[in-house]
N, C-alpha and C positions, 0 to 999 in steps of 0.2 A: 459167316453167320446169313450170309443174305439170302443164301435157299435155292436158287435154281440149278437144275441138276444136273452134273457133268461142267458145269464151271463154277462154282464153289463147292460143290460135295455131290457124293453119290447120292440117289434120294433114297429116302427111309424104306426098307421093305417091309412087306405086309408084315403082319405081324408084331412090327418094332414099333417102337417110339424114340423120341428124341425131344432133347430139351434145347433150346434155343435162348441162347443170353444175351444181352445186348447192354453198350453202356448207352443210353439215350441222351444224346445233347439236341435235339430237336424238337420244338413242340408242333402242334398242327393235326391236320385232319390225314390221314392216309387210310389205307389197306390192308390186306393179307389176303396172299392167292396159291393154289397149290402151281409148281411152277416144273412139271414134267407131265410130258403127256397129255398140256392142255387141261391139267383137271379145271382151273378156272374156268371154263366153258361148261362143264358140268354141274358149277355150284359149289367146290370148293373153294370159296372167298368169303370172308367180313369185311366189316369196319373193323378199323384200329385209330383213335386217338388217343391221341398224347397229351396233354393237359401242362399248362405252363407250372414249374413248382414256383415260382415268384406270381407277382400280380401281373395279369395279362396286357401286352400294351394298346388294347383295345378293349372297350369298357362297352357291358352288354349284359342284361341282368339274368336272362336263361339262355337255354341252348335246346335246340331240335334238330333231330338227324335225318335225311332223306338219301338212303343208298338203295341206287338205280343200278337195274338187272336187266338183262335180255334173258330170254328161255327159251328153248326150242326142242320142240319134239322127240327131235332125233339128238341122240347122242354124236359129240362132237369127232368121234372116228368115224363113224356112220357119215357123217357129212365131210369128213378130211378123204374119205377111200371115194366117194362119187368125185370129188374133186380133183383127186392126182391118180384118176382111172386113166390110161392114155385111150384108152378104146372108146373114150365117153367124149363129147361134145366141151370145148372148152371156151370159155368160161360155165360152168355149169349151170343150172339155172337156180336162182337167188331162192333163198326159203324167206319166210314172214314170222321175224320171233316174237313173243308174247313179252309185256313189260312189267316187269317186278318193281314196287317200290315198297324199301322195307321190308322185303321178304313173301309178297302175296302180291295177287293180284292188284296192279297200279289203282283199278276202280274201285277198291275194298281197302286202300290202304287207313289206318286213323286218321282220325284230321287233325291239324294243327291246333293247339288251342289256344288261344292270344288273350290276354290283360291289358285293360286299357291304360294306354303309357306307359308298357316297359319295351325295352327292345331286347332282340331274340337274334340270336348266332345262329344261322340255321348252316349245318355242315352239308354240303352236298358232296358224292361221290360216285363217279359212275364205273360200276364193276363189269359192264358188259363185255362180252368178248368179241362183239361185232357192232352192236348200234348205238347212234348218239342219244344224248337226252337234252333236251330244250326246257327249261324252267323258267314260270315268271308270276308275278301275283300280282294283278291286277286290281286296283288300289293303292298299291302300298310302292312305296320305293326300297329299293335292295342298295346297300353300300356295299362293293368288294373290299374286303381287307383280307385276302389271304387266297393264295392260288398253288397248290399241292404240300402245303407246309412252309408254304412260306407267307412271312408277313408283308401287306404293300398299304400305301396310303388309300386310304377310304376313297373311293367312286362310284357315284351315283350309276345304277344302271337299271334298264326295265325286265331284261334277261341274261340266264344264264345259257350258253350252248357247250357241253362237255364232249367231247369226244370219249371213247374206252379209257379207262385208267385215269381220265383228270380229276380231280376236286377243288374245289372253291370253299369258303366261307363269307356268307353273306348278314349285313345285319339290317334289319327291321323292325322299323319302331312299331307300334301298335296306334291306333287311333285314339283320340284321349276317353273316347265315350265308347258302351259296347252296345250301342243301337241296332249293330249292324253286323252280319256275317258275311264273307266275301268267300270265294274259289280261285285254288292256285290251278296252273295248268301247266300239265308235266305231259311233252311231245316226246316220244320215241321214234326215229328213224333211220337212216343212212341215208349220204350222201347219193350214193348209187344203186339203189333202190328205188325204180321209179314207182310214182303215186299208184294205189289201187283203194278199193273204197273199202275203209276198215279196216285192211291189213297194213299199210303204209302210206302215210305216217298212221301213229296209232296214237288216240289221244286221250289223257289222263285226266281226269276233273278230282280235286280234293278239294274237302272242307276246311275254310280257317275258322273257326267258330269263335264267335266274345262273347256270347251269351246260347243257350239252349232256346229255340223258338224263336229267336228273331230272324224276321227277314233278309234273303240274298239281298246283295247290290251285285246284280248283273253287269259288273262292268267290264266293257271290251280290254282284250289285252295288245291290241292294233298291233300285234306280230305282223312284220313285213311292211308296216306305214312307214313315212318317212321320217317319224319324230323318234320311232322305236330305236332306245338304242342296245347293243347287245355289250357284254363283256368282253373286250378285245384286250389280250397279252402285251402287245406291242405297244397299248396305251397307259399301261399301267406302271407304277414306280416301285420301286422297293421302299419299305419303311426305314431300313438302315440307313438310305441313303449313301448305296454304297455304287461308288461311279463303275463305266464299264472298263472291263478288263482293259488292260495292253496284252495284245495278242502275239504270245511269240512262235507258231507255227499253225496256219492253215490248213485244213483237209476237206478235202471236196469228195462228195459221197452224191452217187448217182443211185436211185432209187429203180428198179424196172422189173419187168417179168420176161422171160426167154423160154423157147423152146430148147430142151438138154435131150442130152443121148441117151435117156431113158425113156422118152417119149414123150415127158409130161412136162407140163411148161408148170417153170416156180422161178417165185420170186428170189430178189438178188439186190446187194448193194457191191456197188462195183464190178459185177457179174459175177458174182461169188455167193454162191445159193448154201445157207446155211445146214448144218446140221452137227451135232453132241461130237466131242470127242467120245474116248474110254475111259481115260484117265481125263477127270476135272482138270482141269487149264489153270485154277489155282495152283494145282498140286504140283501142276509141271511147271511152272513158275519158279514155286521152292526149290525143285529138287534137278535142275537142269544147270546149276550155275552160271557161267556166262552163257553157256550157250538159250538161256531164258530170255537173251535180247534178239535174238532170233527168232522170227514170228513163222518160220517152219518149222520149228518144232511144237508147236500146237496143233497141227495137220492143216489143209487146208480150208476145208469146211466152217470152221470154227472161225475163221478171218480173223486174226490174230492181229490187233494195231497196238504196238509197244510207245508207252506214254511216258515220257519224263518224271521224276520227280517235280515237283510244283510248275512245272511249265503250262502258261495261258493256251488252251487249243481254243481255234474255232473251228466248230465243223459249219460248212457249207455245203447242203444238201437239199439236190437237186429231184425233183419228180416230176418227170416231162410223161406221166400218165393221168389218164382220164379219173382217177379214183385217191382220193386225199387217204395219207396215213399219221396215225398217231405212235408217233416213236416215243419209247421211253428208256430213259438213261438209268441206270441202275449206281449206286454209290453216288451219287453227285446232283446238286441242285443248279441248273446253268441260267446263266444270263440269254435272254430274249431279246436280239440285239436289232434284226432286220428280216421282212418278207420282199421278195421280188420277182419280177419273172424269169423262167428261166428258158436260155437259151439252145436248150437239146431235144431236137426232135417233133419243135411246136407243128402243128396243123399251119396251114396254110391259112385257114379264115380263123385261128383264135385271135382274140383280143386281147393282148397283154394289159395284164393290172400294172399301174405304177408299182416303182420302191416306197417301202414303208419303211421309216427307221422310228425308234426310240429314242424320242427328244431330252430325253433326261436322265434319270438312275435306274436304268431297265428292272423290270419283274425276272424275279428267279422263279422257277417251278424246274419238276423232271420230268413232264409230258408234254410232249408239244405236234403239232398237226403242220403237217407238210399238204398245203393243197395241190390240186392239179393244177401242171403246170406251172408251177412255183418253184422257190426255193424258199429256205428258212434260213438263219445264222443261227449259231447257239455259242455262247465261249464259256469255257468253268478252269475250274485250275486244278490240273491234276496232284492235289493234296489228300487222296486217301487211296495208298494203293491197295491193290488187290485188285480180283481176276472179274471186270463190270461187262454185261451184255448191254446193248443198245437194240433195240427189236421192235418191229410195230407190234402196235397191242390190239390188233386183232386179228386172233388168234390163228384165223387159218392165215394171212398173212404169214406168219410166224410159223407154222407149221411148214408153208412152201418157201421157209430159206430167206423171209427180207429181217436178218440179223448178224452183228459180229460181236466179236471181242475186245475190248481196251484192255491191254494187260497192261496196268501201271504201275511203275518203280518196282519193277522186279528185286533190284539189287537191295533196297531198301525192304520190299518183303522177307529175305533171305534174313537181315538182318534182326528182325524185330517181330516177325509172325511164327507163333507156333500153333500147330491145326488140333484140336483136343482130340485123347485117343477115343470119345466115344464118336466124335465126326469118323475118323479113322476107320472106326470098328462099323460103318455104315458100308463101306466098302466092301470089308474084307470077305465080310457076311455072305458078300456077292461077288467074290472071286475077281473084284477090280482093283488093280492096281493102283497105289497110291504115290506114287514116283513114275519119273521117266517123261518121255514125250506124251504125243496124244493117243498113243496106241499101247502105253506100259512100255517102253522099249528105251533101248541106249537111242542116243545121238539121231541121227533121222531113218531110224529103220521103223517103219510103220506097219512092217507085217502083224497083217489081223484088222488092222483098219478098212473097213471100206474103201474102194475107189471112190473119187468122188464123179457126180456125173457133167459131163464137157458141153459148155455151151453149144448149140446149134446153129438157132436165128432166132433174130427181135420177132417179137410177137408182134402182127398188125395190128 
């Protein structure tokens, strides 16, 4: 029921409906969005909040939600067509998106209403397809208590910096008197888009109202100052104090962009550029018997990596590029254990940043950023049999092919999982087979599957 087209299901056809059913085992701040043809970029997205059935492990009086989005005047397909056109210069000219907060222009978002002495849980969700968001509340202290649906030990910070798909909960205790009002700062930017007055970054100022008519305190946010502290996931600690998992298997992944035989510059992981199979990968894992352990049956471009049941996997993800990449792993939360300098294709004039490790019990989350010319290490236990994508959550990088598929415990899947008929019907009405390899055939016969583009040369 995860939803990605051609990974766990066939897409819902036009004019049809489908009911997703979940056994909810994790409370926290989430969101849902279309996962086919990059519908997220065109607005098919919304927050999803799961509340604790019992008492929450953190105390607060009320909660408020801030959902952040980028919005472009062109459709995603229009922007993708320009990016993929081999006759056009690469990279294409960047666009300047607009910023939405709770669904409307960020300059007109409804104020945050505070009452003296109360503690508020601010749920922050970046649902953008491209842009980062920063938030600060000058005159107030924020305490991080949750990242991506996982509780953390409280940590005081001055600001939150969120890549696409990341979420935070912060606690803010209102002042004891209502003599003044305040303002928050929300800044939309992308690390790879150069500054342009009024366009990048876009700064949105919102009201924090204690009392109508009270004067505003013009407190400086001091963003960029030496004493300003950003939330940093490598410094956070899991509230349940689960120690770092002992590693059974380490997998090295290298992110990049290459010129391929199609004449296009495509993104890749380990030189494989992702494309969807015809038969959803989950159905291949369920129907191919012992061959489900052979990554070839899933096709070349889905880039299948087979995981054994309950093994602890460490991903060492290198980014020898000038752009940061926010990577999201479906089906799991993982521990953030280390950041360090990559040793792959580093420019001669680049100053390497030091290795930074978690010094206690690592925080868990489901979306992590690999900064330019850095690597990031994460760990997770393969305790959720299924077909799970790992992909860049900048949508244009996903369409360019920066993704792979973890096929987790196909033997356990075949013993324990039965696909509902209503889900299989979504494939049947579209003429898509629900068995066989990536092409819907037996064995390694991939007739009907488009050929994978071939690597030509590294991009400059």
